[in-house]
Residue frames relative to the residue before (quaternion, step in Angstrom):
aa qw qx qy qz dx dy dz
M 1.0000 0.0000 0.0000 0.0000 0.00 0.00 0.00
R 0.5841 0.5881 -0.3827 0.4081 3.57 1.10 -0.53
Q 0.7475 0.3857 -0.2074 0.4994 3.58 1.13 -0.55
L 0.2715 0.8136 -0.4851 0.1703 3.59 1.21 0.29
H 0.7734 0.3161 -0.1718 0.5219 3.57 1.01 -0.72
H 0.6413 0.4986 -0.3210 0.4869 3.61 1.24 0.37
G 0.8060 0.3221 -0.2112 0.4495 3.55 -1.24 0.40
E 0.8183 -0.1994 0.1733 0.5105 3.51 -1.19 -0.67
P 0.6150 -0.5543 0.3962 0.3970 3.59 -1.14 0.53
W 0.3040 -0.7418 0.5767 0.1573 3.52 -0.98 0.95
D 0.5711 -0.5633 0.4648 0.3749 3.54 -1.19 0.54
T 0.5297 -0.6570 0.4326 0.3170 3.60 -0.91 0.87
L 0.5169 0.6479 -0.4111 0.3795 3.60 1.20 -0.37
W 0.5639 0.6146 -0.3869 0.3932 3.62 1.15 -0.52
H 0.6087 0.5552 -0.3662 0.4326 3.59 1.11 -0.45
D 0.6902 0.4466 -0.2679 0.5024 3.61 1.28 -0.23
W 0.3183 0.7961 -0.4766 0.1944 3.59 1.27 0.17
H 0.7098 0.4946 -0.2590 0.4295 3.61 1.04 -0.71
E 0.3989 0.7264 -0.4800 0.2879 3.62 1.22 0.02
D 0.5364 -0.6290 0.4616 0.3219 3.59 -1.13 0.68
W 0.3087 -0.7966 0.4915 0.1690 3.56 -0.18 1.28
R 0.6138 0.5601 -0.3605 0.4238 3.62 1.03 -0.67
H 0.6560 0.5062 -0.3016 0.4716 3.55 0.94 -0.92
L 0.6811 0.4932 -0.2960 0.4531 3.56 0.84 -0.96
R 0.7178 0.4614 -0.2607 0.4516 3.60 0.84 -0.94
F 0.8123 0.3347 -0.1558 0.4516 3.57 0.68 -1.08
E 0.7423 0.3645 -0.2284 0.5137 3.59 1.10 -0.52
M 0.7525 0.3534 -0.1996 0.5186 3.59 0.97 -0.83
H 0.2899 -0.7984 0.4752 0.2296 3.59 1.33 -0.34
I 0.5339 0.5693 -0.4448 0.4393 3.56 0.94 0.97
E 0.5579 -0.6034 0.4459 0.3547 3.55 -1.18 0.52
P 0.4378 -0.7184 0.4757 0.2567 3.59 -0.69 1.07
P 0.5913 -0.5830 0.4174 0.3691 3.60 -1.07 0.67
S 0.6252 0.5590 -0.3563 0.4119 3.60 0.97 -0.75
W 0.6285 0.5207 -0.3423 0.4654 3.61 1.09 -0.62
V 0.6463 0.5047 -0.3083 0.4822 3.56 0.98 -0.85
L 0.6453 0.5230 -0.3148 0.4593 3.57 0.98 -0.86
G 0.6192 0.5400 -0.3353 0.4612 3.58 1.03 -0.75
D 0.6451 0.5069 -0.3124 0.4789 3.57 0.98 -0.84
M 0.6458 0.5196 -0.3180 0.4602 3.59 1.01 -0.81
V 0.6345 0.5310 -0.3235 0.4590 3.59 0.98 -0.86
L 0.6770 0.4881 -0.2874 0.4700 3.57 0.89 -0.94
A 0.6458 0.5329 -0.3204 0.4431 3.59 0.97 -0.84
Q 0.6881 0.4556 -0.2752 0.4932 3.59 1.15 -0.57
G 0.5801 -0.6400 0.3494 0.3630 3.57 1.28 0.15
H 0.4845 0.6497 -0.4498 0.3753 3.59 1.21 0.27
V 0.3857 -0.7399 0.5073 0.2155 3.58 -1.13 0.58
G 0.8166 -0.0485 0.0260 0.5746 3.60 1.22 -0.08
I 0.2782 -0.7385 0.5865 0.1821 3.51 -1.38 -0.04
L 0.2781 -0.6889 0.6369 0.2063 3.53 -1.35 0.38
F 0.0816 0.7961 -0.5971 0.0553 3.57 -1.02 0.76
P 0.6154 -0.5827 0.3808 0.3697 3.59 -1.13 0.60
S 0.4960 -0.6519 0.4928 0.2935 3.56 -1.08 0.77
Q 0.3428 -0.7156 0.5716 0.2089 3.55 -1.07 0.78
V 0.6724 0.5100 -0.2740 0.4612 3.58 1.26 -0.42
Q 0.8009 0.1923 -0.0734 0.5623 3.57 0.89 -0.95
A 0.4130 -0.7227 0.5015 0.2359 3.56 -0.50 1.20
G 0.8112 0.2118 -0.1865 0.5122 3.55 -0.82 1.00
G 0.5617 0.6107 -0.3807 0.4082 3.58 1.28 -0.11
T 0.2448 -0.7558 0.5914 0.1381 3.53 -1.29 0.38
N 0.2173 -0.7494 0.6133 0.1225 3.54 -1.06 0.85
V 0.1797 -0.7564 0.6166 0.1241 3.53 -1.24 0.46
V 0.1256 -0.7394 0.6561 0.0834 3.53 -1.13 0.77
V 0.0367 -0.7676 0.6398 -0.0037 3.54 -0.81 1.06
Y 0.3190 -0.7457 0.5566 0.1800 3.54 -0.77 1.07
A 0.4182 -0.7682 0.4311 0.2218 3.54 -0.26 1.37
R 0.6409 0.5406 -0.3493 0.4183 3.59 0.96 -0.71
C 0.6366 0.5321 -0.3253 0.4537 3.60 1.24 -0.24
I 0.5752 0.5831 -0.3879 0.4227 3.58 1.23 -0.22
K 0.4899 0.5789 -0.4796 0.4414 3.52 0.26 1.39
D 0.7779 0.3655 -0.2340 0.4545 3.56 -1.27 -0.11
G 0.7630 -0.3830 0.2049 0.4788 3.57 0.93 0.88
N 0.5226 0.5995 -0.4368 0.4205 3.60 1.22 -0.13
R 0.0529 0.7912 -0.6087 0.0283 3.55 -1.11 0.59
I 0.3586 -0.6932 0.5814 0.2299 3.51 -1.33 0.31
E 0.0328 -0.7618 0.6468 0.0126 3.54 -0.94 0.93
V 0.2969 -0.7644 0.5512 0.1539 3.53 -0.81 1.04
N 0.1666 -0.7540 0.6294 0.0876 3.54 -0.94 0.95
D 0.1501 0.7986 -0.5544 0.1796 3.57 -0.22 1.31
P 0.0437 -0.8634 0.5019 0.0264 3.60 0.62 1.10
D 0.7089 0.4355 -0.2673 0.4862 3.62 1.13 -0.50
A 0.3963 -0.7469 0.4498 0.2878 3.61 1.32 0.14
R 0.3075 0.7735 -0.4934 0.2522 3.58 0.92 0.94
L 0.6499 0.5152 -0.3198 0.4582 3.60 1.20 -0.35
P 0.6080 -0.5615 0.4088 0.3847 3.59 -1.16 0.54
R 0.3745 -0.7299 0.5335 0.2059 3.55 -1.10 0.75
D 0.7751 -0.0760 0.0643 0.6240 3.58 1.15 -0.67
Q 0.7672 -0.3749 0.2401 0.4618 3.61 -1.27 0.01
S 0.6241 0.5603 -0.3484 0.4186 3.61 1.02 -0.71
S 0.5579 0.6221 -0.3798 0.3969 3.58 1.21 -0.45
W 0.6573 0.5275 -0.3070 0.4421 3.60 1.18 -0.50
T 0.6460 0.5104 -0.3264 0.4645 3.60 1.22 -0.27
R 0.4149 -0.7084 0.5159 0.2448 3.55 -1.17 0.57
């Protein structure tokens, strides 16, 4: 999403990425744009996307398609401030 207005022309469907997929799928009975966008990302050989958080202003979310984590691909977490959980016990209070 950071590059939506840069580089090669993006499909106009990207402007609908933030639509409520639950409402569209379960109430309107249509395939949400985010699902179509995911298929497009995979078809172009990408393993994930970054997009702005709808919950935390200035935050960023990441989607990594697990089926792409093979053939030498890997995920490395960059957490210099140690804000992410270290193990399951990190989720308990």
